[in-house]
Structures are given as structure tokens and as C-alpha cells.
KOLGU-4560 file (N, C-alpha, C; in nm, 3 decimals, padded with zeros to 5 digits):
<recs>
<n_xx: 05.843 n_yy: 13.199 n_zz: 10.279 ca_xx: 06.008 ca_yy: 13.140 ca_zz: 10.229 c_xx: 05.970 c_yy: 13.252 c_zz: 10.078 mol: A seq: 1 type: MET>
<n_xx: 06.066 n_yy: 13.294 n_zz: 10.024 ca_xx: 06.058 ca_yy: 13.445 ca_zz: 09.945 c_xx: 06.121 c_yy: 13.272 c_zz: 09.835 mol: A seq: 2 type: LYS>
<n_xx: 06.032 n_yy: 13.295 n_zz: 09.715 ca_xx: 06.055 ca_yy: 13.218 ca_zz: 09.607 c_xx: 06.211 c_yy: 13.191 c_zz: 09.597 mol: A seq: 3 type: PRO>
<n_xx: 06.309 n_yy: 13.302 n_zz: 09.573 ca_xx: 06.445 ca_yy: 13.222 ca_zz: 09.541 c_xx: 06.499 c_yy: 13.167 c_zz: 09.631 mol: A seq: 4 type: SER>
<n_xx: 06.480 n_yy: 13.138 n_zz: 09.763 ca_xx: 06.537 ca_yy: 13.083 ca_zz: 09.879 c_xx: 06.554 c_yy: 12.929 c_zz: 09.920 mol: A seq: 5 type: GLU>
<n_xx: 06.680 n_yy: 12.895 n_zz: 09.998 ca_xx: 06.743 ca_yy: 12.795 ca_zz: 09.940 c_xx: 06.659 c_yy: 12.706 c_zz: 10.063 mol: A seq: 6 type: GLN>
<n_xx: 06.500 n_yy: 12.622 n_zz: 10.071 ca_xx: 06.449 ca_yy: 12.558 ca_zz: 10.128 c_xx: 06.582 c_yy: 12.460 c_zz: 10.243 mol: A seq: 7 type: LYS>
<n_xx: 06.604 n_yy: 12.391 n_zz: 10.170 ca_xx: 06.730 ca_yy: 12.293 ca_zz: 10.301 c_xx: 06.905 c_yy: 12.342 c_zz: 10.278 mol: A seq: 8 type: PHE>
<n_xx: 06.971 n_yy: 12.247 n_zz: 10.325 ca_xx: 07.065 ca_yy: 12.334 ca_zz: 10.374 c_xx: 07.273 c_yy: 12.286 c_zz: 10.355 mol: A seq: 9 type: ARG>
<n_xx: 07.294 n_yy: 12.253 n_zz: 10.310 ca_xx: 07.426 ca_yy: 12.130 ca_zz: 10.331 c_xx: 07.351 c_yy: 12.065 c_zz: 10.452 mol: A seq: 10 type: ARG>
<n_xx: 07.427 n_yy: 11.968 n_zz: 10.488 ca_xx: 07.410 ca_yy: 11.928 ca_zz: 10.612 c_xx: 07.307 c_yy: 11.829 c_zz: 10.658 mol: A seq: 11 type: GLY>
<n_xx: 07.211 n_yy: 11.898 n_zz: 10.605 ca_xx: 07.033 ca_yy: 11.843 ca_zz: 10.639 c_xx: 07.024 c_yy: 11.769 c_zz: 10.667 mol: A seq: 12 type: ASP>
<n_xx: 06.888 n_yy: 11.660 n_zz: 10.706 ca_xx: 06.900 ca_yy: 11.498 ca_zz: 10.708 c_xx: 06.775 c_yy: 11.563 c_zz: 10.679 mol: A seq: 13 type: LEU>
<n_xx: 06.723 n_yy: 11.504 n_zz: 10.560 ca_xx: 06.573 ca_yy: 11.401 ca_zz: 10.501 c_xx: 06.540 c_yy: 11.312 c_zz: 10.469 mol: A seq: 14 type: VAL>
<n_xx: 06.433 n_yy: 11.293 n_zz: 10.436 ca_xx: 06.334 ca_yy: 11.192 ca_zz: 10.447 c_xx: 06.281 c_yy: 11.219 c_zz: 10.253 mol: A seq: 15 type: ARG>
<n_xx: 06.409 n_yy: 11.121 n_zz: 10.204 ca_xx: 06.307 ca_yy: 11.119 ca_zz: 10.083 c_xx: 06.186 c_yy: 11.065 c_zz: 10.016 mol: A seq: 16 type: ILE>
<n_xx: 06.113 n_yy: 11.128 n_zz: 09.919 ca_xx: 05.951 ca_yy: 11.029 ca_zz: 09.945 c_xx: 05.947 c_yy: 10.915 c_zz: 09.882 mol: A seq: 17 type: ALA>
<n_xx: 05.806 n_yy: 10.798 n_zz: 09.911 ca_xx: 05.820 ca_yy: 10.656 ca_zz: 09.890 c_xx: 05.787 c_yy: 10.712 c_zz: 09.681 mol: A seq: 18 type: ASP>
<n_xx: 05.706 n_yy: 10.820 n_zz: 09.752 ca_xx: 05.681 ca_yy: 10.829 ca_zz: 09.496 c_xx: 05.770 c_yy: 10.897 c_zz: 09.455 mol: A seq: 19 type: ASP>
<n_xx: 05.842 n_yy: 10.902 n_zz: 09.398 ca_xx: 05.916 ca_yy: 11.008 ca_zz: 09.354 c_xx: 05.903 c_yy: 11.094 c_zz: 09.221 mol: A seq: 20 type: LEU>
<n_xx: 05.804 n_yy: 10.997 n_zz: 09.138 ca_xx: 05.687 ca_yy: 11.025 ca_zz: 09.033 c_xx: 05.744 c_yy: 10.978 c_zz: 08.890 mol: A seq: 21 type: GLY>
<n_xx: 05.732 n_yy: 10.961 n_zz: 08.754 ca_xx: 05.739 ca_yy: 10.889 ca_zz: 08.706 c_xx: 05.855 c_yy: 10.878 c_zz: 08.645 mol: A seq: 22 type: PRO>
<n_xx: 05.937 n_yy: 10.946 n_zz: 08.691 ca_xx: 06.046 ca_yy: 10.988 ca_zz: 08.595 c_xx: 06.188 c_yy: 10.931 c_zz: 08.603 mol: A seq: 23 type: HIS>
<n_xx: 06.134 n_yy: 10.876 n_zz: 08.748 ca_xx: 06.266 ca_yy: 10.881 ca_zz: 08.831 c_xx: 06.221 c_yy: 10.705 c_zz: 08.947 mol: A seq: 24 type: MET>
<n_xx: 06.206 n_yy: 10.635 n_zz: 08.872 ca_xx: 06.198 ca_yy: 10.546 ca_zz: 08.874 c_xx: 06.352 c_yy: 10.418 c_zz: 08.956 mol: A seq: 25 type: PRO>
<n_xx: 06.417 n_yy: 10.503 n_zz: 08.887 ca_xx: 06.554 ca_yy: 10.427 ca_zz: 08.852 c_xx: 06.685 c_yy: 10.482 c_zz: 09.054 mol: A seq: 26 type: HIS>
<n_xx: 06.614 n_yy: 10.583 n_zz: 09.103 ca_xx: 06.597 ca_yy: 10.678 ca_zz: 09.228 c_xx: 06.581 c_yy: 10.593 c_zz: 09.303 mol: A seq: 27 type: PHE>
<n_xx: 06.659 n_yy: 10.621 n_zz: 09.426 ca_xx: 06.682 ca_yy: 10.566 ca_zz: 09.523 c_xx: 06.496 c_yy: 10.666 c_zz: 09.630 mol: A seq: 28 type: THR>
<n_xx: 06.450 n_yy: 10.538 n_zz: 09.703 ca_xx: 06.344 ca_yy: 10.667 ca_zz: 09.765 c_xx: 06.328 c_yy: 10.598 c_zz: 09.901 mol: A seq: 29 type: LYS>
<n_xx: 06.240 n_yy: 10.688 n_zz: 10.005 ca_xx: 06.183 ca_yy: 10.601 ca_zz: 10.097 c_xx: 06.350 c_yy: 10.553 c_zz: 10.228 mol: A seq: 30 type: GLY>
<n_xx: 06.436 n_yy: 10.703 n_zz: 10.203 ca_xx: 06.502 ca_yy: 10.660 ca_zz: 10.279 c_xx: 06.554 c_yy: 10.821 c_zz: 10.350 mol: A seq: 31 type: VAL>
<n_xx: 06.589 n_yy: 10.749 n_zz: 10.446 ca_xx: 06.674 ca_yy: 10.913 ca_zz: 10.502 c_xx: 06.806 c_yy: 10.979 c_zz: 10.419 mol: A seq: 32 type: ASP>
<n_xx: 06.827 n_yy: 11.071 n_zz: 10.414 ca_xx: 06.944 ca_yy: 11.144 ca_zz: 10.343 c_xx: 07.025 c_yy: 11.269 c_zz: 10.409 mol: A seq: 33 type: ALA>
<n_xx: 07.098 n_yy: 11.318 n_zz: 10.349 ca_xx: 07.193 ca_yy: 11.396 ca_zz: 10.410 c_xx: 07.168 c_yy: 11.491 c_zz: 10.273 mol: A seq: 34 type: ILE>
<n_xx: 07.163 n_yy: 11.602 n_zz: 10.260 ca_xx: 07.160 ca_yy: 11.674 ca_zz: 10.151 c_xx: 07.351 c_yy: 11.726 c_zz: 10.137 mol: A seq: 35 type: VAL>
<n_xx: 07.404 n_yy: 11.738 n_zz: 10.030 ca_xx: 07.558 ca_yy: 11.828 ca_zz: 10.016 c_xx: 07.567 c_yy: 11.898 c_zz: 09.952 mol: A seq: 36 type: LEU>
<n_xx: 07.419 n_yy: 11.927 n_zz: 09.935 ca_xx: 07.330 ca_yy: 12.116 ca_zz: 09.901 c_xx: 07.322 c_yy: 12.101 c_zz: 09.674 mol: A seq: 37 type: GLY>
<n_xx: 07.178 n_yy: 12.214 n_zz: 09.685 ca_xx: 07.128 ca_yy: 12.285 ca_zz: 09.543 c_xx: 07.217 c_yy: 12.226 c_zz: 09.434 mol: A seq: 38 type: SER>
<n_xx: 07.120 n_yy: 12.243 n_zz: 09.345 ca_xx: 07.258 ca_yy: 12.272 ca_zz: 09.184 c_xx: 07.358 c_yy: 12.449 c_zz: 09.203 mol: A seq: 39 type: TYR>
<n_xx: 07.245 n_yy: 12.505 n_zz: 09.252 ca_xx: 07.282 ca_yy: 12.690 ca_zz: 09.284 c_xx: 07.385 c_yy: 12.716 c_zz: 09.313 mol: A seq: 40 type: ALA>
<n_xx: 07.402 n_yy: 12.591 n_zz: 09.447 ca_xx: 07.557 ca_yy: 12.525 ca_zz: 09.509 c_xx: 07.638 c_yy: 12.533 c_zz: 09.451 mol: A seq: 41 type: ASP>
<n_xx: 07.623 n_yy: 12.386 n_zz: 09.437 ca_xx: 07.756 ca_yy: 12.359 ca_zz: 09.329 c_xx: 07.767 c_yy: 12.462 c_zz: 09.166 mol: A seq: 42 type: LYS>
<n_xx: 07.666 n_yy: 12.511 n_zz: 09.122 ca_xx: 07.790 ca_yy: 12.494 ca_zz: 08.983 c_xx: 07.649 c_yy: 12.617 c_zz: 08.999 mol: A seq: 43 type: TYR>
<n_xx: 07.609 n_yy: 12.712 n_zz: 09.056 ca_xx: 07.608 ca_yy: 12.863 ca_zz: 09.062 c_xx: 07.492 c_yy: 12.845 c_zz: 08.939 mol: A seq: 44 type: GLY>
<n_xx: 07.405 n_yy: 12.975 n_zz: 08.927 ca_xx: 07.273 ca_yy: 12.992 ca_zz: 08.900 c_xx: 07.177 c_yy: 12.956 c_zz: 08.973 mol: A seq: 45 type: GLY>
<n_xx: 07.037 n_yy: 13.008 n_zz: 08.942 ca_xx: 06.944 ca_yy: 13.007 ca_zz: 08.991 c_xx: 06.841 c_yy: 12.873 c_zz: 09.107 mol: A seq: 46 type: LYS>
<n_xx: 06.866 n_yy: 12.743 n_zz: 09.017 ca_xx: 06.799 ca_yy: 12.621 ca_zz: 09.054 c_xx: 06.910 c_yy: 12.598 c_zz: 09.182 mol: A seq: 47 type: ASP>
<n_xx: 06.800 n_yy: 12.672 n_zz: 09.279 ca_xx: 06.778 ca_yy: 12.652 ca_zz: 09.402 c_xx: 06.728 c_yy: 12.495 c_zz: 09.509 mol: A seq: 48 type: ARG>
<n_xx: 06.553 n_yy: 12.437 n_zz: 09.366 ca_xx: 06.501 ca_yy: 12.304 ca_zz: 09.486 c_xx: 06.558 c_yy: 12.164 c_zz: 09.325 mol: A seq: 49 type: LYS>
<n_xx: 06.655 n_yy: 12.168 n_zz: 09.308 ca_xx: 06.676 ca_yy: 12.045 ca_zz: 09.333 c_xx: 06.852 c_yy: 12.047 c_zz: 09.359 mol: A seq: 50 type: SER>
<n_xx: 06.856 n_yy: 11.857 n_zz: 09.472 ca_xx: 06.910 ca_yy: 11.877 ca_zz: 09.553 c_xx: 07.028 c_yy: 11.786 c_zz: 09.556 mol: A seq: 51 type: TYR>
<n_xx: 07.091 n_yy: 11.774 n_zz: 09.509 ca_xx: 07.277 ca_yy: 11.613 ca_zz: 09.530 c_xx: 07.229 c_yy: 11.554 c_zz: 09.682 mol: A seq: 52 type: SER>
<n_xx: 07.236 n_yy: 11.459 n_zz: 09.751 ca_xx: 07.241 ca_yy: 11.394 ca_zz: 09.829 c_xx: 07.285 c_yy: 11.286 c_zz: 09.884 mol: A seq: 53 type: LEU>
<n_xx: 07.342 n_yy: 11.259 n_zz: 09.992 ca_xx: 07.442 ca_yy: 11.152 ca_zz: 10.037 c_xx: 07.384 c_yy: 11.130 c_zz: 10.107 mol: A seq: 54 type: LEU>
<n_xx: 07.349 n_yy: 10.969 n_zz: 10.017 ca_xx: 07.277 ca_yy: 10.789 ca_zz: 10.119 c_xx: 07.301 c_yy: 10.729 c_zz: 10.146 mol: A seq: 55 type: ILE>
<n_xx: 07.323 n_yy: 10.723 n_zz: 10.321 ca_xx: 07.436 ca_yy: 10.591 ca_zz: 10.377 c_xx: 07.408 c_yy: 10.441 c_zz: 10.299 mol: A seq: 56 type: HIS>
<n_xx: 07.584 n_yy: 10.456 n_zz: 10.290 ca_xx: 07.537 ca_yy: 10.302 ca_zz: 10.179 c_xx: 07.533 c_yy: 10.270 c_zz: 10.063 mol: A seq: 57 type: GLY>
<n_xx: 07.493 n_yy: 10.416 n_zz: 09.961 ca_xx: 07.492 ca_yy: 10.454 ca_zz: 09.865 c_xx: 07.588 c_yy: 10.489 c_zz: 09.835 mol: A seq: 58 type: VAL>
<n_xx: 07.588 n_yy: 10.723 n_zz: 09.903 ca_xx: 07.744 ca_yy: 10.751 ca_zz: 09.777 c_xx: 07.648 c_yy: 10.865 c_zz: 09.700 mol: A seq: 59 type: GLY>
<n_xx: 07.639 n_yy: 10.942 n_zz: 09.722 ca_xx: 07.602 ca_yy: 11.042 ca_zz: 09.607 c_xx: 07.496 c_yy: 11.050 c_zz: 09.562 mol: A seq: 60 type: SER>
<n_xx: 07.384 n_yy: 11.111 n_zz: 09.537 ca_xx: 07.324 ca_yy: 11.091 ca_zz: 09.434 c_xx: 07.217 c_yy: 11.247 c_zz: 09.351 mol: A seq: 61 type: LEU>
<n_xx: 07.196 n_yy: 11.230 n_zz: 09.237 ca_xx: 07.144 ca_yy: 11.424 ca_zz: 09.169 c_xx: 07.053 c_yy: 11.393 c_zz: 09.098 mol: A seq: 62 type: SER>
<n_xx: 07.006 n_yy: 11.471 n_zz: 09.054 ca_xx: 06.924 ca_yy: 11.568 ca_zz: 09.094 c_xx: 06.786 c_yy: 11.576 c_zz: 09.197 mol: A seq: 63 type: TRP>
<n_xx: 06.811 n_yy: 11.556 n_zz: 09.289 ca_xx: 06.624 ca_yy: 11.523 ca_zz: 09.374 c_xx: 06.507 c_yy: 11.630 c_zz: 09.406 mol: A seq: 64 type: TYR>
<n_xx: 06.415 n_yy: 11.712 n_zz: 09.411 ca_xx: 06.346 ca_yy: 11.780 ca_zz: 09.336 c_xx: 06.326 c_yy: 11.860 c_zz: 09.559 mol: A seq: 65 type: ASP>
<n_xx: 06.309 n_yy: 11.920 n_zz: 09.521 ca_xx: 06.274 ca_yy: 12.013 ca_zz: 09.625 c_xx: 06.153 c_yy: 11.913 c_zz: 09.708 mol: A seq: 66 type: GLU>
<n_xx: 06.027 n_yy: 11.895 n_zz: 09.639 ca_xx: 05.869 ca_yy: 11.874 ca_zz: 09.666 c_xx: 05.916 c_yy: 11.642 c_zz: 09.750 mol: A seq: 67 type: TRP>
<n_xx: 06.032 n_yy: 11.677 n_zz: 09.709 ca_xx: 06.002 ca_yy: 11.464 ca_zz: 09.683 c_xx: 06.132 c_yy: 11.523 c_zz: 09.855 mol: A seq: 68 type: GLN>
<n_xx: 06.192 n_yy: 11.545 n_zz: 09.904 ca_xx: 06.217 ca_yy: 11.615 ca_zz: 10.063 c_xx: 06.182 c_yy: 11.679 c_zz: 10.132 mol: A seq: 69 type: LEU>
<n_xx: 06.178 n_yy: 11.610 n_zz: 10.262 ca_xx: 06.062 ca_yy: 11.603 ca_zz: 10.397 c_xx: 06.237 c_yy: 11.636 c_zz: 10.467 mol: A seq: 70 type: THR>
<n_xx: 06.263 n_yy: 11.768 n_zz: 10.553 ca_xx: 06.309 ca_yy: 11.810 ca_zz: 10.604 c_xx: 06.274 c_yy: 11.660 c_zz: 10.794 mol: A seq: 71 type: LEU>
<n_xx: 06.422 n_yy: 11.603 n_zz: 10.836 ca_xx: 06.352 ca_yy: 11.502 ca_zz: 10.946 c_xx: 06.469 c_yy: 11.605 c_zz: 11.046 mol: A seq: 72 type: VAL>
<n_xx: 06.565 n_yy: 11.698 n_zz: 11.041 ca_xx: 06.673 ca_yy: 11.731 ca_zz: 11.153 c_xx: 06.733 c_yy: 11.826 c_zz: 11.051 mol: A seq: 73 type: LYS>
<n_xx: 06.759 n_yy: 11.969 n_zz: 11.074 ca_xx: 06.876 ca_yy: 12.042 ca_zz: 11.033 c_xx: 07.011 c_yy: 12.036 c_zz: 11.125 mol: A seq: 74 type: ALA>
<n_xx: 07.103 n_yy: 12.077 n_zz: 10.961 ca_xx: 07.253 ca_yy: 12.084 ca_zz: 11.072 c_xx: 07.280 c_yy: 11.948 c_zz: 11.097 mol: A seq: 75 type: GLY>
<n_xx: 07.262 n_yy: 11.881 n_zz: 10.988 ca_xx: 07.331 ca_yy: 11.726 ca_zz: 11.085 c_xx: 07.485 c_yy: 11.764 c_zz: 11.005 mol: A seq: 76 type: GLN>
<n_xx: 07.586 n_yy: 11.798 n_zz: 11.070 ca_xx: 07.727 ca_yy: 11.808 ca_zz: 10.994 c_xx: 07.764 c_yy: 11.687 c_zz: 11.014 mol: A seq: 77 type: THR>
<n_xx: 07.755 n_yy: 11.679 n_zz: 11.187 ca_xx: 07.833 ca_yy: 11.576 ca_zz: 11.201 c_xx: 07.850 c_yy: 11.486 c_zz: 11.124 mol: A seq: 78 type: ASP>
<n_xx: 07.705 n_yy: 11.383 n_zz: 11.138 ca_xx: 07.623 ca_yy: 11.298 ca_zz: 11.127 c_xx: 07.678 c_yy: 11.228 c_zz: 10.951 mol: A seq: 79 type: LEU>
<n_xx: 07.704 n_yy: 11.347 n_zz: 10.852 ca_xx: 07.676 ca_yy: 11.389 ca_zz: 10.699 c_xx: 07.886 c_yy: 11.298 c_zz: 10.742 mol: A seq: 80 type: LEU>
<n_xx: 07.957 n_yy: 11.348 n_zz: 10.789 ca_xx: 08.082 ca_yy: 11.368 ca_zz: 10.837 c_xx: 08.100 c_yy: 11.217 c_zz: 10.850 mol: A seq: 81 type: TYR>
<n_xx: 08.022 n_yy: 11.182 n_zz: 10.958 ca_xx: 08.042 ca_yy: 11.034 ca_zz: 11.005 c_xx: 07.977 c_yy: 10.909 c_zz: 10.901 mol: A seq: 82 type: GLU>
<n_xx: 07.870 n_yy: 10.964 n_zz: 10.803 ca_xx: 07.837 ca_yy: 10.916 ca_zz: 10.744 c_xx: 07.935 c_yy: 10.889 c_zz: 10.597 mol: A seq: 83 type: TRP>
<n_xx: 08.053 n_yy: 10.965 n_zz: 10.586 ca_xx: 08.162 ca_yy: 10.965 ca_zz: 10.428 c_xx: 08.191 c_yy: 10.895 c_zz: 10.556 mol: A seq: 84 type: LEU>
<n_xx: 08.289 n_yy: 10.881 n_zz: 10.656 ca_xx: 08.374 ca_yy: 10.801 ca_zz: 10.665 c_xx: 08.419 c_yy: 10.680 c_zz: 10.688 mol: A seq: 85 type: ASP>
<n_xx: 08.196 n_yy: 10.653 n_zz: 10.640 ca_xx: 08.229 ca_yy: 10.474 ca_zz: 10.744 c_xx: 08.194 c_yy: 10.440 c_zz: 10.560 mol: A seq: 86 type: GLU>
<n_xx: 08.060 n_yy: 10.503 n_zz: 10.476 ca_xx: 08.086 ca_yy: 10.500 ca_zz: 10.317 c_xx: 08.332 c_yy: 10.448 c_zz: 10.295 mol: A seq: 87 type: ASP>
<n_xx: 08.324 n_yy: 10.537 n_zz: 10.306 ca_xx: 08.479 ca_yy: 10.533 ca_zz: 10.300 c_xx: 08.548 c_yy: 10.424 c_zz: 10.315 mol: A seq: 88 type: GLU>
<n_xx: 08.509 n_yy: 10.421 n_zz: 10.451 ca_xx: 08.600 ca_yy: 10.269 ca_zz: 10.492 c_xx: 08.545 c_yy: 10.163 c_zz: 10.421 mol: A seq: 89 type: ASP>
<n_xx: 08.405 n_yy: 10.123 n_zz: 10.391 ca_xx: 08.352 ca_yy: 09.997 ca_zz: 10.314 c_xx: 08.403 c_yy: 10.103 c_zz: 10.139 mol: A seq: 90 type: GLU>
<n_xx: 08.482 n_yy: 10.157 n_zz: 10.127 ca_xx: 08.521 ca_yy: 10.064 ca_zz: 09.965 c_xx: 08.571 c_yy: 10.058 c_zz: 10.021 mol: A seq: 91 type: GLU>
<n_xx: 08.775 n_yy: 10.136 n_zz: 10.116 ca_xx: 08.844 ca_yy: 10.027 ca_zz: 10.145 c_xx: 08.879 c_yy: 09.871 c_zz: 10.187 mol: A seq: 92 type: ARG>
<n_xx: 08.729 n_yy: 09.840 n_zz: 10.248 ca_xx: 08.738 ca_yy: 09.725 ca_zz: 10.227 c_xx: 08.718 c_yy: 09.677 c_zz: 10.122 mol: A seq: 93 type: LYS>
<n_xx: 08.642 n_yy: 09.696 n_zz: 10.007 ca_xx: 08.592 ca_yy: 09.640 ca_zz: 09.912 c_xx: 08.776 c_yy: 09.658 c_zz: 09.798 mol: A seq: 94 type: ASP>
<n_xx: 08.746 n_yy: 09.710 n_zz: 09.845 ca_xx: 08.958 ca_yy: 09.718 ca_zz: 09.732 c_xx: 09.100 c_yy: 09.663 c_zz: 09.779 mol: A seq: 95 type: VAL>
<n_xx: 09.073 n_yy: 09.639 n_zz: 09.924 ca_xx: 09.153 ca_yy: 09.531 ca_zz: 09.994 c_xx: 09.097 c_yy: 09.417 c_zz: 09.977 mol: A seq: 96 type: ASN>
<n_xx: 08.980 n_yy: 09.315 n_zz: 09.870 ca_xx: 08.953 ca_yy: 09.254 ca_zz: 09.911 c_xx: 08.995 c_yy: 09.132 c_zz: 09.761 mol: A seq: 97 type: GLN>
</recs>
């Protein structure tokens, strides 16, 4: 992989490390998530090593570093949309209660 290449793509299922380092104790860790995109995907530029993720039941969180993620299964776009739909349904339930 060239240094400029992106390791993960939108829809990839990844595992977030249990240890995120000392600067991210408030971030969700040790769970599976789906990649929404890199910083470069969302805003342009050259940062292809920081990622925004969808965490099921939590929502989207940014910016996880590449070293904090392990690929579980590539190309899980269907699961991404399933999780988004489920999270939307939960939000609707909360609003209507």
C-alpha cells in the first residue's frame, strides 16, 4: 500500500481497538463499527488515516486513527444502511415517547 492510499473504505466493517491511547479515553472502544469515510473523503485534503465511523446504537464518531482499527470484513454497505435505519427507528421511538 502506498503512503497516500487509504486503508479503509466506506462500508468496511472494522473493529475498534481496546486501547486507543492516552488522548482518547472518552471515545468508544472495543466494538465493531462501519467506516463512513476518511477525513479526505469528507473534506478533501490528504488525511486518509483518520476515519469517521458508525457505531451501532451510538451513532457516528470521528476521528479514529488508522492504527486503532482492524478490518473485519470489507464492503458491508448493506449492513451500514441496516444500522442507519435501525438507529433512525430508535431515534423516532425516543422522540415519540
